[in-house]
Structure formats: structure tokens, C-alpha cells
BALOBA-1460 file (C-alpha; in Angstrom, 3 decimals):
// residues 58
<rec num="1" residu="m" x="25.859" y="61.963" z="35.046"/>
<rec num="2" residu="s" x="27.673" y="65.170" z="34.069"/>
<rec num="3" residu="k" x="26.750" y="64.714" z="30.397"/>
<rec num="4" residu="y" x="23.110" y="64.051" z="31.271"/>
<rec num="5" residu="n" x="22.882" y="67.086" z="33.560"/>
<rec num="6" residu="h" x="24.533" y="69.276" z="30.924"/>
<rec num="7" residu="s" x="22.008" y="68.182" z="28.268"/>
<rec num="8" residu="v" x="19.100" y="68.878" z="30.624"/>
<rec num="9" residu="i" x="20.445" y="72.350" z="31.406"/>
<rec num="10" residu="e" x="20.905" y="72.986" z="27.657"/>
<rec num="11" residu="k" x="17.316" y="71.932" z="26.920"/>
<rec num="12" residu="n" x="15.929" y="74.100" z="29.727"/>
<rec num="13" residu="g" x="18.042" y="77.038" z="28.555"/>
<rec num="14" residu="r" x="16.787" y="76.616" z="24.986"/>
<rec num="15" residu="k" x="13.163" y="76.488" z="26.149"/>
<rec num="16" residu="f" x="13.670" y="79.589" z="28.286"/>
<rec num="17" residu="g" x="15.410" y="81.393" z="25.415"/>
<rec num="18" residu="k" x="12.608" y="80.453" z="22.993"/>
<rec num="19" residu="k" x="9.965" y="81.751" z="25.410"/>
<rec num="20" residu="k" x="11.857" y="85.014" z="25.854"/>
<rec num="21" residu="s" x="12.433" y="85.462" z="22.107"/>
<rec num="22" residu="f" x="8.753" y="84.651" z="21.400"/>
<rec num="23" residu="q" x="7.622" y="87.331" z="23.855"/>
<rec num="24" residu="a" x="10.025" y="89.843" z="22.333"/>
<rec num="25" residu="k" x="8.842" y="89.004" z="18.795"/>
<rec num="26" residu="t" x="5.168" y="89.397" z="19.722"/>
<rec num="27" residu="d" x="5.907" y="92.774" z="21.356"/>
<rec num="28" residu="v" x="8.272" y="94.157" z="18.692"/>
<rec num="29" residu="t" x="6.664" y="92.896" z="15.467"/>
<rec num="30" residu="k" x="3.115" y="94.158" z="16.092"/>
<rec num="31" residu="p" x="3.385" y="96.684" z="13.214"/>
<rec num="32" residu="n" x="4.795" y="94.026" z="10.863"/>
<rec num="33" residu="i" x="1.807" y="91.744" z="11.570"/>
<rec num="34" residu="m" x="-0.560" y="94.666" z="10.982"/>
<rec num="35" residu="f" x="1.203" y="95.540" z="7.713"/>
<rec num="36" residu="e" x="0.893" y="91.915" z="6.540"/>
<rec num="37" residu="m" x="-2.829" y="91.938" z="7.330"/>
<rec num="38" residu="f" x="-3.399" y="95.376" z="5.777"/>
<rec num="39" residu="p" x="-0.743" y="95.925" z="3.076"/>
<rec num="40" residu="y" x="-1.697" y="99.500" z="2.138"/>
<rec num="41" residu="p" x="1.208" y="101.622" z="0.781"/>
<rec num="42" residu="s" x="0.415" y="104.755" z="2.794"/>
<rec num="43" residu="g" x="2.684" y="106.650" z="5.186"/>
<rec num="44" residu="k" x="-0.315" y="107.637" z="7.334"/>
<rec num="45" residu="l" x="-1.058" y="103.996" z="8.216"/>
<rec num="46" residu="t" x="2.544" y="103.312" z="9.279"/>
<rec num="47" residu="w" x="2.643" y="106.546" z="11.302"/>
<rec num="48" residu="a" x="-0.681" y="105.726" z="13.013"/>
<rec num="49" residu="t" x="0.345" y="102.150" z="13.891"/>
<rec num="50" residu="s" x="3.733" y="103.265" z="15.239"/>
<rec num="51" residu="e" x="2.018" y="105.941" z="17.355"/>
<rec num="52" residu="i" x="-0.487" y="103.383" z="18.711"/>
<rec num="53" residu="i" x="2.380" y="101.043" z="19.647"/>
<rec num="54" residu="q" x="4.202" y="103.910" z="21.382"/>
<rec num="55" residu="w" x="1.068" y="104.627" z="23.450"/>
<rec num="56" residu="e" x="0.757" y="100.908" z="24.311"/>
<rec num="57" residu="m" x="4.367" y="100.800" z="25.519"/>
<rec num="58" residu="l" x="3.941" y="103.832" z="27.824"/>
């Protein structure tokens, strides 16, 4: 019983950790996704996207 309970707790913990990490990735890597979609080598684009993200976080 102890082994079974431990495995269940591990699985639940992994699922919870994956959900948390997925949320963090979606929030943090918005500029990276935008850069992949629009790979323009310009500092203005990066500055604009970072500013937009800062406004979204406020």
C-alpha cells in the first residue's frame, strides 16, 4: 500500500509541476514565440515586444 500511495503522489506531483511549468513557459516565452513567428533582426521590434509584455504584466 505504501508503494502504491507513493507512486500516486509522485504522479500527481508531476502533473501539478507540469501544469505550473507550462503556465510559466506560456507567460515568460511570449517574446520568443513572437520572434520565431516574425524573425526580423531589428532592435525596435524586440524593444516594442518587451514593452508590450511589461504593460500586460502590470
